[in-house]
C-alpha positions in Angstrom: 51.4 -11.1 -95.4 53.6 -13.3 -94.2 57.3 -12.3 -93.6 59.0 -14.8 -96.3 62.6 -13.7 -94.9 61.8 -14.9 -91.7 60.5 -18.1 -92.3 63.5 -18.8 -94.9 65.6 -18.3 -92.0 64.0 -20.8 -89.1 64.0 -23.6 -92.1 67.4 -22.9 -92.4 68.3 -23.1 -88.9 66.6 -26.5 -88.8 68.5 -28.1 -91.2 66.9 -27.0 -94.6 69.4 -25.8 -97.4 69.0 -22.0 -98.5 67.9 -23.2 -102.0 65.1 -25.7 -100.1 64.3 -23.2 -97.5 63.9 -20.8 -100.2 61.8 -23.2 -102.9 59.3 -24.2 -100.0 58.7 -20.5 -99.0 58.0 -20.0 -102.6 55.6 -22.9 -103.2 54.3 -22.0 -99.6 53.3 -18.7 -101.2 52.0 -19.6 -103.9 50.0 -22.2 -102.8 48.6 -19.2 -100.2 47.9 -17.0 -103.0 46.4 -19.4 -105.1 44.0 -21.1 -101.9 44.4 -18.7 -99.0 41.7 -15.7 -99.0 43.4 -12.1 -97.9 41.4 -9.6 -96.2 40.7 -7.8 -99.4 39.2 -10.8 -101.0 37.0 -11.6 -98.0 35.9 -7.9 -98.4 35.5 -8.0 -102.4 33.5 -12.2 -101.4 31.8 -10.7 -98.6 30.1 -8.1 -100.6 29.1 -9.8 -103.6 27.7 -12.8 -101.1 25.8 -9.3 -99.8 25.0 -8.5 -103.2 23.6 -11.9 -104.1 21.8 -12.2 -100.7 20.2 -8.6 -101.5 19.1 -9.8 -105.0 17.7 -13.3 -103.5 15.7 -11.4 -100.7 14.5 -8.4 -103.4 13.7 -12.0 -106.1 12.1 -14.0 -103.2 9.8 -11.0 -102.5 9.1 -10.7 -105.9 8.1 -14.3 -105.9 5.9 -13.8 -102.4 4.5 -10.9 -104.3 3.8 -12.3 -107.4 2.7 -15.8 -105.4 0.5 -13.4 -102.9 -1.6 -11.9 -106.1 -1.4 -15.2 -107.8 -3.4 -16.6 -104.6 -5.6 -13.6 -104.4 -6.4 -13.7 -108.2 -7.0 -17.6 -107.4 -9.3 -16.5 -104.7 -11.3 -13.9 -106.3 -12.0 -16.7 -109.5 -12.8 -19.1 -106.6 -15.3 -17.1 -104.8 -16.6 -15.8 -108.3 -17.1 -20.1 -109.0 -18.4 -20.3 -105.9 -20.6 -17.1 -106.2 -21.5 -18.0 -109.7 -22.7 -22.0 -108.6 -24.6 -20.6 -106.1 -26.6 -18.6 -108.2 -27.1 -21.2 -110.7 -28.2 -23.3 -107.6 -30.5 -20.7 -106.4 -32.0 -20.2 -109.3 -32.5 -23.8 -110.0 -34.3 -24.2 -106.9 -36.4 -21.2 -107.6 -37.1 -22.9 -110.3 -37.6 -26.3 -108.9 -40.2 -24.3 -106.0 -41.9 -22.9 -109.1 -42.7 -25.8 -110.7 -43.8 -27.4 -107.5 -45.9 -24.3 -107.0 -47.5 -25.1 -110.2 -47.9 -28.4 -109.9 -49.3 -28.1 -106.7 -51.9 -26.0 -108.1 -52.9 -28.0 -110.8 -53.4 -31.2 -108.1 -55.6 -28.8 -105.4 -57.4 -27.5 -108.8 -58.4 -30.4 -110.0 -58.7 -32.6 -106.7 -61.4 -28.9 -106.7 -62.8 -30.0 -109.5 -63.2 -33.6 -108.5 -64.4 -32.5 -104.9 -67.3 -30.1 -107.2 -67.7 -33.1 -109.8 -68.8 -35.5 -106.5 -70.4 -33.1 -104.5 -72.5 -32.1 -107.5 -73.4 -36.3 -107.8 -73.6 -36.4 -104.1 -76.1 -33.4 -104.4 -78.0 -34.9 -107.1 -78.4 -38.2 -105.5 -79.7 -36.8 -102.4 -82.0 -34.9 -104.1 -83.3 -38.0 -105.6 -83.5 -39.8 -102.5 -85.8 -36.6 -101.0 -87.9 -36.7 -104.0 -88.4 -40.7 -103.7 -88.8 -40.2 -99.4 -91.2 -37.1 -100.4 -93.5 -39.3 -102.8 -93.3 -42.0 -100.6 -94.2 -39.6 -98.0 -97.2 -38.1 -99.7 -98.5 -41.3 -100.2 -97.8 -42.3 -96.5 -99.9 -39.0 -95.9 -102.7 -39.8 -98.4 -102.6 -43.3 -96.7 -103.0 -41.9 -93.4 -105.7 -39.3 -94.9 -107.8 -41.9 -96.1 -107.2 -43.7 -92.3 -107.8 -40.8 -90.8 -110.7 -40.0 -93.1 -112.3 -43.5 -92.6 -111.9 -43.0 -88.5 -113.7 -40.1 -89.2 -116.5 -41.8 -91.0 -116.2 -44.8 -88.7 -116.6 -42.5 -85.3 -119.2 -39.7 -87.2 -121.3 -42.9 -87.9 -120.7 -44.5 -84.2 -121.2 -40.9 -82.6 -124.3 -40.4 -84.4 -125.5 -43.4 -83.6 -124.5 -43.0 -80.1 -126.9 -40.1 -80.1 -129.7 -41.7 -81.6 -129.1 -44.3 -78.8 -129.1 -41.4 -76.0 -131.9 -39.1 -78.0 -133.7 -42.6 -77.3 -132.8 -43.1 -74.1 -133.6 -39.3 -72.7 -136.6 -39.6 -74.9 -137.7 -42.7 -73.0 -136.3 -40.9 -69.5 -138.6 -38.2 -70.2 -141.7 -40.5 -70.6 -141.1 -42.2 -67.4 -144.1 -41.6 -65.3 -142.1 -41.3 -62.3 -140.2 -38.8 -63.7 -142.7 -35.9 -64.0 
């Protein structure tokens, strides 16, 4: 606090009248009481400010905890959503793979049946060709047999004729006088 009497006296010594000095100090004290803070005011304000800061800190901590819980919840929801999407994708891929496997099996079965059918046709064709070849070979063998029989007959006839000639020569040689 200020010493009002001392300041009043100082103002009077500087040329103020007693009323002017008292009025000036009174106005100054009113201004100071209205506008200036006392230690008590500062301590009350400081305590109020500390209380407000503590409340704000607690509020911020609470908001941060709520935000953390909200983010954790959002992350858990996102994780569950991603897991669900992955499971759905896995099931879809498995389904597609099963369809592809069944399609490939069906195509392979059709191909197997087609190949079997082609093999039967080929076998039948080969059998027909073999029958034709066997018939042709049989005819040719019969022709060769007939040719061989005819040749055999010719050779038999020639051999017989040559034997007859040879027998005639031998008889003639035996009859020759100079050999005996």
